[in-house]
C-alpha positions as CSV (number, residue, x, y, z in Angstrom):
1,X,-12.5,44.3,20.5
2,X,-13.9,40.8,21.4
3,X,-15.7,40.7,18.0
4,X,-12.4,41.5,16.2
5,X,-10.6,38.9,18.2
6,X,-13.2,36.2,17.3
7,X,-13.0,37.2,13.6
8,X,-9.2,37.0,13.7
9,X,-9.4,33.5,15.3
10,X,-11.9,32.3,12.8
11,X,-9.7,33.6,10.0
12,X,-6.7,31.7,11.4
13,X,-8.8,28.5,11.8
14,X,-10.0,28.9,8.2
15,X,-6.4,29.3,7.0
16,X,-5.3,26.3,9.0
17,X,-8.2,24.2,7.6
18,X,-7.3,25.1,4.1
19,X,-3.7,24.3,4.7
20,X,-4.6,20.9,6.2
21,X,-6.9,20.2,3.3
22,X,-4.2,21.1,0.8
23,X,-1.7,18.9,2.6
24,X,-4.2,16.1,2.6
25,X,-4.8,16.5,-1.2
26,X,-1.0,16.5,-1.8
27,X,-0.7,13.4,0.2
28,X,-3.4,11.7,-1.8
29,X,-1.7,12.8,-5.1
30,X,1.6,11.3,-3.7
31,X,-0.1,8.0,-2.8
32,X,-1.8,7.8,-6.3
33,X,1.6,8.5,-8.0
34,X,3.2,5.8,-5.9
35,X,0.5,3.3,-7.0
36,X,0.9,4.4,-10.6
37,X,4.7,4.0,-10.6
38,X,4.7,0.7,-8.7
39,X,1.8,-1.0,-10.7
40,X,2.8,0.3,-14.1
41,X,6.3,-1.1,-13.3
42,X,4.7,-4.3,-12.2
43,X,2.9,-4.5,-15.6
44,X,6.2,-3.7,-17.4
45,X,8.2,-6.4,-15.6
46,X,5.4,-8.9,-15.9
47,X,5.4,-8.5,-19.7
48,X,9.1,-8.3,-20.0
49,X,9.7,-11.5,-18.0
50,X,7.0,-13.5,-19.8
51,X,7.8,-12.4,-23.3
52,X,11.6,-11.6,-23.1
53,X,14.6,-13.7,-24.2
54,X,16.5,-15.2,-21.3
55,X,19.7,-17.4,-21.4
56,X,19.2,-20.1,-24.1
57,X,15.5,-19.1,-24.5
58,X,15.3,-17.4,-27.9
59,X,11.5,-17.7,-28.2
60,X,10.6,-15.4,-25.5
61,X,9.3,-16.5,-22.0
62,X,9.2,-20.1,-23.1
63,X,11.1,-21.4,-20.0
64,X,9.9,-18.9,-17.5
65,X,7.8,-20.5,-14.7
66,X,4.6,-18.8,-13.8
67,X,4.3,-20.8,-10.6
68,X,7.8,-19.7,-9.6
69,X,6.9,-16.1,-10.2
70,X,3.8,-16.5,-7.9
71,X,6.1,-18.0,-5.2
72,X,8.4,-15.0,-5.4
73,X,5.5,-12.6,-5.1
74,X,4.0,-14.4,-2.1
75,X,7.4,-14.6,-0.3
76,X,7.8,-10.8,-0.8
77,X,4.3,-10.1,0.4
78,X,4.9,-12.3,3.5
79,X,8.0,-10.2,4.3
80,X,5.9,-7.1,4.1
81,X,3.3,-8.6,6.3
82,X,5.8,-9.6,8.9
83,X,7.1,-6.1,9.0
84,X,3.6,-4.8,9.3
85,X,2.7,-7.1,12.2
86,X,5.9,-6.2,14.1
87,X,5.3,-2.5,13.6
88,X,1.7,-2.8,14.8
89,X,2.6,-5.1,17.7
90,X,0.1,-7.7,16.5
91,X,0.3,-11.4,17.3
92,X,1.8,-13.8,14.7
93,X,-0.8,-16.5,15.5
94,X,-3.4,-17.2,12.7
95,X,-6.4,-14.9,13.2
96,X,-8.7,-17.4,11.5
97,X,-8.7,-21.2,10.8
98,X,-6.1,-22.3,8.3
99,X,-8.8,-24.0,6.3
100,X,-10.3,-20.6,5.7
101,X,-7.0,-19.2,4.6
102,X,-6.4,-22.3,2.4
103,X,-9.4,-21.7,0.2
104,X,-8.5,-18.1,-0.5
105,X,-4.8,-18.9,-0.9
106,X,-5.5,-21.6,-3.5
107,X,-7.9,-19.6,-5.6
108,X,-5.7,-16.4,-5.4
109,X,-2.6,-18.5,-6.4
110,X,-4.5,-20.0,-9.4
111,X,-5.7,-16.6,-10.5
112,X,-2.2,-15.0,-10.4
113,X,-0.7,-18.0,-12.2
114,X,-3.3,-17.8,-15.0
115,X,-2.6,-14.1,-15.3
116,X,1.1,-14.7,-16.0
117,X,0.5,-17.8,-18.1
118,X,-1.9,-15.9,-20.4
119,X,0.9,-13.7,-21.6
120,X,2.4,-16.6,-23.5
121,X,-0.6,-16.6,-25.8
122,X,-2.2,-13.1,-25.8
123,X,-0.8,-9.6,-25.8
124,X,-0.6,-7.6,-22.5
125,X,-3.3,-5.1,-23.6
126,X,-5.7,-8.1,-24.2
127,X,-4.8,-9.6,-20.8
128,X,-5.3,-6.3,-19.0
129,X,-8.6,-5.5,-20.7
130,X,-9.9,-9.0,-19.9
131,X,-9.1,-8.5,-16.2
132,X,-11.5,-5.5,-16.1
133,X,-14.3,-8.0,-16.7
134,X,-13.8,-9.6,-13.3
135,X,-16.9,-7.9,-11.9
136,X,-19.0,-10.3,-14.0
137,X,-17.8,-13.5,-12.3
138,X,-17.9,-11.7,-8.9
139,X,-21.6,-10.9,-9.5
140,X,-22.2,-14.5,-10.6
141,X,-20.5,-16.0,-7.6
142,X,-22.2,-13.4,-5.3
143,X,-25.6,-14.4,-6.7
144,X,-25.2,-18.1,-6.2
145,X,-22.9,-18.3,-3.1
146,X,-23.9,-15.2,-1.1
147,X,-27.4,-14.8,-2.4
148,X,-26.7,-11.2,-3.3
149,X,-28.8,-8.9,-5.4
150,X,-27.4,-6.2,-7.6
151,X,-28.7,-2.9,-8.9
152,X,-29.6,-2.1,-12.5
153,X,-26.5,0.1,-12.6
154,X,-24.2,-2.9,-11.9
155,X,-25.7,-4.8,-14.8
156,X,-25.4,-1.8,-17.1
157,X,-21.7,-1.5,-16.3
158,X,-21.2,-5.2,-16.7
159,X,-22.8,-5.0,-20.1
160,X,-20.7,-2.1,-21.1
161,X,-17.5,-3.9,-20.1
162,X,-18.6,-7.1,-21.9
163,X,-19.5,-5.3,-25.1
164,X,-16.3,-3.3,-25.1
165,X,-14.1,-6.3,-24.4
166,X,-15.9,-8.3,-27.2
167,X,-15.4,-5.4,-29.6
168,X,-11.7,-5.4,-28.7
169,X,-11.4,-9.1,-29.4
170,X,-13.2,-9.1,-32.7
171,X,-11.7,-6.0,-34.4
172,X,-8.0,-6.7,-34.2
173,X,-5.1,-9.1,-33.4
174,X,-4.9,-10.2,-29.8
175,X,-2.1,-12.9,-30.1
176,X,1.2,-12.4,-28.2
177,X,4.1,-11.5,-30.5
178,X,6.3,-14.5,-29.5
179,X,3.3,-16.9,-30.2
180,X,2.6,-15.6,-33.7
181,X,5.0,-18.0,-35.3
182,X,3.0,-21.0,-34.0
183,X,0.8,-22.7,-36.4
184,X,-1.9,-23.1,-33.7
185,X,-4.4,-20.4,-32.8
186,X,-2.8,-19.4,-29.5
187,X,-5.3,-16.6,-28.9
188,X,-8.0,-19.3,-28.1
189,X,-5.6,-20.8,-25.4
190,X,-4.9,-17.4,-24.0
191,X,-8.5,-16.4,-23.7
192,X,-9.3,-19.8,-22.1
193,X,-6.7,-19.1,-19.5
194,X,-8.1,-15.6,-18.9
195,X,-11.5,-17.1,-18.4
196,X,-10.0,-19.4,-15.8
197,X,-8.4,-16.3,-14.2
198,X,-11.7,-14.6,-14.0
199,X,-13.3,-17.7,-12.5
200,X,-10.7,-18.1,-9.7
201,X,-10.4,-14.3,-9.1
202,X,-14.2,-14.0,-8.7
203,X,-14.2,-17.0,-6.4
204,X,-11.5,-15.5,-4.3
205,X,-13.5,-12.3,-3.8
206,X,-16.7,-14.0,-2.9
207,X,-15.2,-16.7,-0.6
208,X,-13.1,-14.1,1.2
209,X,-16.2,-12.1,2.0
210,X,-18.1,-15.1,3.2
211,X,-15.3,-16.6,5.3
212,X,-14.3,-13.3,7.0
213,X,-17.7,-11.7,7.3
214,X,-17.9,-12.5,11.0
215,X,-14.2,-12.9,11.8
216,X,-12.1,-9.9,12.6
217,X,-8.7,-10.5,11.0
218,X,-6.1,-7.8,10.5
219,X,-4.8,-7.1,7.0
220,X,-1.3,-8.1,7.9
221,X,-2.4,-11.4,9.4
222,X,-4.4,-12.3,6.3
223,X,-1.5,-11.3,4.0
224,X,0.9,-13.4,6.0
225,X,-1.0,-16.7,6.0
226,X,-2.5,-16.4,2.5
227,X,1.1,-15.7,1.3
228,X,2.5,-18.5,3.4
229,X,0.1,-21.2,2.2
230,X,0.5,-20.0,-1.5
231,X,4.3,-20.0,-1.1
232,X,4.4,-23.5,0.3
233,X,2.3,-24.9,-2.6
234,X,4.1,-23.0,-5.4
235,X,7.5,-23.7,-3.8
236,X,6.7,-27.5,-3.7
237,X,5.6,-27.5,-7.3
238,X,8.7,-25.5,-8.4
239,X,10.9,-27.9,-6.5
240,X,9.6,-31.2,-7.8
241,X,9.1,-30.0,-11.4
242,X,12.6,-29.4,-12.6
243,X,11.5,-29.2,-16.2
244,X,8.7,-27.5,-18.1
245,X,6.9,-24.4,-17.0
246,X,6.5,-25.3,-13.3
247,X,10.2,-25.5,-12.4
248,X,12.7,-23.0,-11.2
249,X,14.2,-21.0,-14.1
250,X,17.9,-21.5,-14.9
251,X,20.1,-18.9,-13.3
252,X,20.3,-15.6,-15.3
253,X,21.3,-12.5,-13.3
254,X,19.3,-10.3,-15.7
255,X,16.2,-12.4,-15.3
256,X,16.3,-12.7,-11.6
257,X,16.8,-8.9,-11.2
258,X,13.6,-8.5,-13.2
259,X,11.8,-11.0,-11.0
260,X,13.0,-9.2,-7.9
261,X,11.8,-5.9,-9.3
262,X,8.4,-7.5,-10.2
263,X,7.9,-8.8,-6.6
264,X,9.1,-5.6,-4.9
265,X,6.9,-3.3,-7.1
266,X,3.9,-5.5,-6.2
267,X,4.7,-5.5,-2.5
268,X,5.5,-1.7,-2.3
269,X,2.3,-1.0,-4.2
270,X,0.3,-2.9,-1.6
271,X,1.6,-0.5,1.1
272,X,0.4,2.6,-0.9
273,X,-2.9,0.8,-1.6
274,X,-3.6,0.1,2.1
275,X,-2.8,3.7,3.1
276,X,-4.9,5.2,0.2
277,X,-7.9,3.1,1.1
278,X,-7.7,3.8,4.8
279,X,-7.3,7.6,4.3
280,X,-9.3,8.3,1.2
281,X,-11.7,5.4,0.7
282,X,-12.4,2.8,-1.9
283,X,-14.0,5.1,-4.5
284,X,-10.8,7.2,-4.9
285,X,-8.8,3.9,-5.0
286,X,-11.1,2.5,-7.7
287,X,-10.5,5.7,-9.8
288,X,-6.8,5.4,-9.4
289,X,-6.7,1.7,-10.3
290,X,-8.9,2.2,-13.4
291,X,-6.6,5.0,-14.6
292,X,-3.6,2.9,-13.9
293,X,-5.0,0.0,-16.0
294,X,-5.6,2.4,-18.9
295,X,-2.1,3.8,-18.6
296,X,-0.6,0.3,-18.5
297,X,-2.3,-0.5,-21.8
298,X,-1.1,2.7,-23.4
299,X,2.5,2.3,-22.3
300,X,2.6,-1.3,-23.3
301,X,1.4,-0.4,-26.8
302,X,4.3,2.2,-26.9
303,X,7.1,0.2,-25.3
304,X,6.4,-3.2,-26.6
305,X,4.8,-2.0,-29.9
306,X,1.3,-3.5,-29.8
307,X,-0.6,-1.8,-32.6
308,X,-4.3,-1.5,-31.9
309,X,-6.9,-1.0,-34.5
310,X,-9.5,1.8,-34.3
311,X,-12.1,-0.7,-33.3
312,X,-9.9,-2.0,-30.4
313,X,-9.4,1.5,-29.2
314,X,-13.2,2.1,-29.3
315,X,-13.7,-1.1,-27.3
316,X,-11.0,0.0,-24.8
317,X,-12.7,3.4,-24.4
318,X,-16.1,1.7,-23.8
319,X,-14.7,-0.6,-21.2
320,X,-13.0,2.2,-19.2
321,X,-15.8,4.6,-19.7
322,X,-18.1,2.0,-18.1
323,X,-15.7,1.7,-15.2
324,X,-15.4,5.4,-14.7
325,X,-19.2,5.7,-14.8
326,X,-19.5,3.1,-12.1
327,X,-17.1,5.0,-9.8
328,X,-18.6,8.4,-10.5
329,X,-22.1,7.2,-10.0
330,X,-21.1,5.7,-6.7
331,X,-19.4,8.9,-5.7
332,X,-22.3,11.3,-6.6
333,X,-25.3,9.0,-6.7
334,X,-25.1,7.6,-3.1
335,X,-27.2,8.8,-0.2
336,X,-24.2,10.4,1.4
337,X,-20.4,10.6,1.4
338,X,-18.1,11.3,4.2
339,X,-15.0,13.4,4.2
340,X,-13.0,10.6,2.7
341,X,-15.3,10.3,-0.3
342,X,-16.6,7.0,0.9
343,X,-20.1,6.1,-0.1
344,X,-21.8,5.9,3.3
345,X,-25.0,4.4,1.9
346,X,-23.2,1.0,1.7
347,X,-20.8,-0.8,4.0
348,X,-17.2,-1.1,3.0
349,X,-16.5,-4.1,1.0
350,X,-14.5,-7.1,2.3
351,X,-11.7,-6.1,-0.1
352,X,-11.5,-2.7,1.4
353,X,-11.4,-4.1,4.9
354,X,-9.0,-6.9,4.3
355,X,-6.9,-6.8,1.1
356,X,-5.0,-10.0,0.3
357,X,-1.7,-8.5,-0.7
358,X,-2.2,-9.0,-4.5
359,X,-1.1,-5.8,-6.2
360,X,-4.0,-5.6,-8.5
361,X,-6.9,-6.0,-6.2
362,X,-9.4,-3.1,-6.5
363,X,-11.7,-2.6,-3.6
364,X,-14.9,-0.8,-4.7
365,X,-18.3,-0.1,-3.3
366,X,-19.9,-2.5,-5.7
367,X,-19.1,-6.0,-6.9
368,X,-15.9,-5.5,-8.7
369,X,-12.6,-6.0,-6.9
370,X,-9.6,-4.7,-8.8
371,X,-6.5,-6.3,-10.4
372,X,-2.5,-7.2,-10.6
């Protein structure tokens, strides 16, 4: 009798565990879908705003301010941070010196501005593919500033991404549609801006890790003050520059509804990102973000009609194949993984511990962060 009772209890516990695991998997799928919807929407609105025709602007994105868009994004992320701090009962005082926040806020602001500005000159698929190469400047900054050393695997992945991106650039047109009428080679300007993006984004990642290595700062506190400092600078620039690309765009209800959707999609995505990293680990998140980037390129080609050559598709496959290899090798090649699929042979990255609130940041177990 006792043996039968124990077997019955074990069977019930097994059924309960399977039910809990199924529920957890469904929750993970739901979080991944939330990130897909929000960040693919973010990419859509980003391209629509920077290349669309608004008011008297018949060229497409000519009078849209990249700086103003960054300000809107940061104000929205600040709002989310305030809600997070209040819900967690945290203090509103800065958790680190404002000078530490300032360096990150400035480089993060410049990276996002370059990301938007590049769409004036190069296509969205080109911009998105270029952002996947951010692990290269992160490794460079990490080597010189943090004295880090990297594994052979990291250099192989970096090489695969570099070759794939180069193949993409050399085998087809990369110029933005609205810039093709220009007599100048705008693709050179666009690629120069993306190089600046990679420079600032890699700097953000490395400096963030160095500054907050020994300082415990909550995610919400960092989001609040990085957003606040960025919003102050971008707001000032937008206010004093009433003309050109730095000012506030003329009132257009359709435009401002798109800007609101852009900012909300980025902010809501950040919530899904924080929960996914906390419950499932950075490796799962890296896979989700890599898939999202590929889907963004695919949908952009369909919606905005960016024809890619066979060589460009081959370069794209090589880039994302390298990124998937990196994630899978970390998942199965580590010394051990916990129940959340986190590689336990290495500590969590700074980006995993303290995301900034930028929708496209990709924590990972090796040098690459993400991207919005």
